[in-house]
C-alpha positions in Angstrom: -98.8 -34.3 13.9 -98.2 -35.8 17.4 -98.4 -39.6 17.4 -101.3 -41.0 19.4 -100.2 -42.9 22.6 -101.9 -46.1 23.9 -101.2 -47.7 27.3 -102.1 -51.3 28.0 -102.0 -52.6 31.5 -102.0 -56.2 32.2 -100.3 -58.1 35.1 -98.9 -61.0 33.2 -97.8 -60.9 29.5 -95.2 -63.5 30.2 -96.5 -66.8 28.9 -97.4 -66.9 25.2 -99.8 -70.0 25.9 -102.0 -67.7 28.2 -105.1 -66.3 26.2 -105.0 -63.0 27.9 -101.3 -62.4 26.9 -102.1 -63.3 23.3 -105.0 -61.0 23.2 -102.8 -58.2 24.5 -100.1 -58.9 21.9 -102.7 -58.7 19.2 -103.9 -55.4 20.6 -100.3 -54.0 20.5 -99.9 -55.1 16.9 -103.1 -53.5 15.8 -102.4 -50.3 17.4 -98.8 -50.1 16.4 -100.0 -50.7 12.7 -102.6 -47.9 13.1 -100.2 -45.2 14.1 -100.1 -45.5 18.0 -97.1 -45.4 20.1 -97.8 -48.2 22.4 -96.7 -48.7 26.1 -97.3 -51.9 28.1 -97.3 -51.9 31.9 -96.9 -55.4 33.4 -95.9 -57.4 36.6 -94.5 -60.3 34.8 -93.5 -59.9 31.1 -91.5 -61.2 28.2 -89.6 -58.0 27.2 -88.5 -59.5 23.9 -91.9 -60.7 22.9 -93.5 -57.4 23.9 -90.9 -55.3 22.0 -91.2 -57.7 18.9 -95.0 -57.0 18.9 -94.2 -53.2 18.8 -94.6 -51.9 22.5 -92.4 -50.3 25.0 -92.5 -52.2 28.3 -92.8 -50.7 31.7 -92.3 -53.1 34.6 -94.1 -52.8 37.8 -91.8 -52.4 40.9 -90.8 -55.7 42.1 -92.7 -56.6 45.2 -92.7 -60.1 46.7 -96.2 -60.1 48.2 -99.2 -61.9 46.5 -102.8 -61.8 46.6 -105.1 -58.7 46.7 -102.3 -56.3 48.2 -100.2 -57.0 45.1 -103.1 -56.3 42.8 -103.8 -53.0 44.7 -100.1 -51.9 44.4 -100.1 -52.7 40.6 -103.2 -50.7 40.1 -101.6 -47.8 42.1 -98.4 -48.0 40.0 -100.6 -48.2 36.8 -102.4 -45.0 37.8 -99.0 -43.1 38.4 -97.7 -44.2 35.0 -100.9 -43.1 33.3 -100.7 -39.7 35.0 -97.1 -39.3 33.6 -97.5 -40.6 30.0 -101.0 -39.2 29.6 -102.2 -41.6 26.9 -104.9 -41.0 24.5 -106.2 -44.4 25.0 -105.8 -46.8 28.1 -106.8 -50.4 28.0 -107.2 -52.5 31.0 -107.3 -56.3 31.3 -108.9 -56.6 34.8 -106.1 -55.5 36.7 -106.5 -51.6 37.2 -109.3 -49.2 38.0 -108.8 -46.2 35.6 -109.2 -47.2 32.0 -111.1 -46.3 28.8 -111.7 -49.8 27.7 -112.0 -52.8 30.1 -111.2 -56.1 28.5 -112.3 -59.2 30.6 -111.0 -62.7 30.3 -112.6 -64.3 33.2 -116.0 -64.3 35.0 -114.4 -64.9 38.4 -117.7 -65.1 40.3 -119.4 -67.4 37.8 -116.2 -69.6 37.5 -116.3 -70.2 41.1 -119.8 -71.1 41.2 -119.4 -73.5 38.4 -116.2 -75.1 39.7 -116.8 -75.1 43.4 -120.6 -75.1 43.5 -120.8 -72.1 45.8 -120.5 -68.3 45.6 -117.1 -66.6 45.5 -116.5 -65.6 49.2 -116.2 -61.7 49.8 -112.8 -62.3 51.3 -111.4 -63.8 48.1 -108.8 -61.5 46.4 -110.7 -61.8 43.1 -113.9 -60.8 44.6 -112.2 -57.8 46.2 -110.5 -56.9 42.9 -113.2 -57.5 40.4 -116.4 -56.7 42.3 -115.7 -52.9 42.7 -114.1 -52.6 39.4 -117.0 -54.0 37.6 -119.5 -52.2 39.5 -117.8 -48.7 39.3 -116.7 -48.9 35.6 -118.9 -46.7 33.7 -117.1 -47.0 30.3 -117.3 -49.9 27.8 -116.6 -53.5 28.8 -115.4 -56.0 26.2 -116.4 -59.5 26.9 -114.8 -62.3 25.1 -118.1 -64.2 24.5 -121.7 -63.9 24.9 -121.6 -66.3 27.8 -119.6 -63.6 29.6 -121.7 -60.7 28.5 -124.8 -62.2 30.0 -123.1 -62.9 33.2 -121.7 -59.3 33.5 -125.2 -57.7 32.5 -127.1 -59.7 35.1 -124.5 -59.7 37.8 -123.6 -56.2 37.7 -126.8 -54.5 36.2 -125.0 -53.2 33.1 -127.0 -52.4 30.0 -126.7 -54.1 26.5 -124.8 -51.1 25.4 -122.2 -51.1 28.2 -120.9 -54.7 27.2 -119.6 -55.5 23.8 -118.4 -59.0 22.7 -115.2 -59.3 20.7 -113.7 -62.7 20.5 -110.1 -63.3 21.4 -108.3 -63.6 17.9 -106.2 -66.4 16.8 -103.2 -66.0 14.5 -104.5 -67.1 11.0 -100.8 -67.4 9.8 -100.1 -70.0 12.4 -103.3 -71.9 12.9 -104.8 -73.4 9.7 -105.1 -76.8 7.9 -101.8 -77.8 6.6 -101.1 -80.4 4.0 -97.4 -80.1 4.9 -97.8 -81.5 8.3 -99.1 -85.1 8.3 -100.7 -86.6 11.3 -98.5 -89.6 10.9 -95.3 -87.5 10.8 -96.2 -85.5 13.9 -97.1 -88.5 15.9 -94.0 -90.3 14.9 -92.0 -87.3 16.2 -93.8 -87.6 19.6 -93.9 -91.4 20.0 -97.6 -91.6 19.6 -99.2 -94.8 18.2 -100.2 -94.4 14.5 -103.1 -96.9 14.8 -104.9 -95.2 17.7 -107.9 -92.7 17.7 -106.2 -89.7 19.1 -108.0 -87.4 21.6 -106.3 -84.3 22.8 -107.2 -81.8 25.6 -104.9 -78.7 25.2 -104.8 -76.0 27.7 -102.6 -73.7 29.5 -103.2 -75.4 32.8 -105.9 -75.1 35.6 -107.2 -78.8 34.8 -110.1 -78.8 37.1 -111.6 -75.7 35.4 -110.9 -77.3 32.1 -112.4 -80.8 33.2 -109.5 -83.2 32.9 -110.7 -85.0 36.0 -114.2 -85.4 34.4 -112.7 -86.7 31.0 -110.9 -89.3 33.0 -114.2 -90.5 34.3 -115.5 -90.5 30.8 -112.7 -92.9 29.7 -113.5 -95.2 32.6 -117.1 -95.4 31.3 -116.1 -96.4 27.8 -116.3 -100.2 26.7 -112.7 -101.9 27.3 -112.7 -103.0 23.6 -113.1 -99.4 22.5 -110.7 -97.9 24.9 -108.1 -100.2 23.4 -108.5 -98.2 20.2 -107.9 -94.9 21.9 -104.9 -92.8 22.9 -105.4 -89.6 24.9 -103.0 -86.7 25.2 -103.3 -83.6 27.4 -101.2 -80.4 27.5 -100.8 -78.0 30.3 -98.3 -76.6 32.7 -99.8 -78.1 35.9 -99.3 -81.7 37.2 -102.1 -84.3 37.0 -101.9 -87.8 38.1 -103.6 -90.2 35.6 -104.6 -93.8 36.3 -101.9 -96.2 35.1 -104.5 -98.5 33.3 -105.9 -95.6 31.1 -104.0 -94.8 27.7 -103.3 -91.1 28.8 -100.1 -89.2 28.1 -99.1 -85.7 29.1 -97.2 -83.7 26.4 -95.0 -80.6 27.1 -96.3 -77.1 26.6 -94.9 -75.9 23.3 -94.7 -72.8 21.1 -95.7 -75.1 18.2 -99.1 -76.0 19.5 -100.5 -76.1 16.2 -98.8 -79.4 15.5 -100.7 -80.9 18.4 -104.1 -79.8 16.9 -103.1 -81.2 13.5 -102.3 -84.6 14.7 -105.6 -85.1 16.5 -108.6 -87.1 15.6 -110.7 -85.3 18.1 -110.1 -82.2 20.3 -112.1 -82.1 23.6 -112.6 -79.5 26.2 -115.2 -80.6 28.9 -114.7 -77.4 30.7 -116.9 -76.6 33.8 -116.5 -73.0 32.5 -114.3 -71.6 29.8 -115.2 -68.0 29.1 -113.9 -68.4 25.6 -111.3 -71.0 25.0 -108.8 -69.7 22.5 -107.5 -73.4 22.2 -110.9 -74.4 20.9 -110.9 -71.8 18.0 -107.3 -72.6 17.2 -108.1 -76.3 17.1 -111.1 -75.6 14.7 -108.9 -73.6 12.6 -106.4 -76.4 12.3 -109.1 -78.7 11.2 -109.5 -80.8 14.3 -113.0 -82.0 14.9 -114.0 -80.6 18.4 -116.3 -81.6 21.3 -116.9 -79.0 23.9 -119.1 -78.5 27.0 -122.0 -76.1 26.7 -119.9 -73.7 28.9 -117.2 -73.0 26.5 -117.7 -69.6 24.9 -116.0 -70.7 21.6 -118.9 -72.9 20.9 -120.7 -69.6 19.8 -118.7 -69.6 16.6 -120.5 -72.5 15.4 -123.8 -71.9 13.5 -125.4 -74.7 15.5 -123.5 -75.0 18.8 -125.4 -78.2 19.8 -123.3 -80.1 17.0 -120.1 -79.7 18.8 -121.2 -79.5 22.5 -122.4 -82.2 24.9 -123.8 -81.7 28.4 -121.4 -82.4 31.4 -122.6 -85.8 31.9 -120.3 -88.9 31.9 -122.5 -91.1 30.2 -123.4 -88.7 27.5 -119.8 -88.0 26.8 -118.9 -91.6 26.5 -121.8 -92.2 24.2 -121.0 -89.2 22.0 -117.3 -90.2 21.7 -118.3 -93.7 20.7 -120.6 -92.4 18.2 -118.0 -90.1 16.6 -115.4 -92.8 16.5 -117.8 -94.9 14.4 -118.7 -92.0 12.0 -115.6 -90.9 10.0 -117.9 -89.0 7.6 -119.2 -86.8 10.3 -115.8 -86.2 11.8 -114.6 -85.2 8.3 -117.5 -82.8 8.1 -116.7 -81.2 11.4 -113.0 -81.1 10.3 -113.9 -79.1 7.2 -116.4 -76.8 8.9 -114.2 -75.9 11.7 -111.9 -73.4 9.8 -114.8 -71.8 8.3 -116.5 -71.1 11.7 -113.3 -70.2 13.4 -112.6 -67.2 10.9 -115.2 -65.3 12.9 -112.4 -65.1 15.5 -109.4 -64.9 13.2 -107.2 -61.8 13.4 -108.5 -60.3 10.2 -112.2 -60.3 11.5 -111.2 -59.1 15.1 -109.0 -56.5 13.6 -112.1 -55.0 11.9 -113.9 -55.1 15.4 -111.0 -53.4 16.9 -111.2 -50.7 14.2 -114.6 -49.7 15.2 -114.0 -50.0 18.7 -110.7 -48.2 19.2 -111.8 -45.4 16.7 -115.0 -44.8 18.6 -113.2 -44.8 22.0 -110.2 -42.8 20.9 -112.4 -40.1 19.4 -114.6 -39.9 22.7 -111.6 -39.8 25.0 
């Protein structure tokens, strides 16, 4: 019997911290385990990581340009590879025009509106790339949250049946509550004070989208005697200048990000928009209490999202953190509930969703 062949097209599968790359790796492992020969077409890629997951890598031709033209050339090359390989199943990640399944990771129109307070210009490369792709795609679109699904349906006049929500999966073998990794030990390794209430914002970058500047204003609002008890760390590849008088420290991006989650007293993500936020579900799984903005898709994992969300108002955030710091029992409750709710986005649960999705799509192609 001839082996089934799957093609995954994604421009960047280079950085392991990026959510889209982690989703693609989970897809590779799932398809490989279920009898597919998996091929990945990418512009920037970590070949060793792709092959370790179980796929054969095809690189896009090197082209030094950027922007919309680069995207057009990538999509054209992907179509040529697709014609040659003749895959049984083609999965796109927002970078190509011909695909059986379109997995989206960003609402580029909504994000621009939420961050810049104005519509995405028609001249913007992402408008020119995503608008025709989403308008013309007649197959199934996989959104990473109900937040994203609602925007796609309303903005591009899609039906409920055309958009399915599948959360990005976190690695349950990596992200879990660990009794072997004590907060004190991890903090000692990083030179972080033991007697401080440790708050962390972990992300891959794009600090404006994730609200790091907003959180600095929150700290400015807190009473001086309370601020003395706090230490804040943030993680991301971008540069961000923090006021010298505030207890804020930038930590390096690491492959062992689970250590960061496990040492925190509170994980925060005051994002202006975060379509899902894999870091939030990972933090939950590691037992870190979380506080998110209402615009973080991962809040949907919680049965009562209001319990872990706070509107993007500086005073309200300062009040909520002050209240949490004075209520260790509630923090403990959040810590214990987090891994339970996070399981909805664990690899085991998402693999079951993939089984239904890929089986249906494969048999219909």
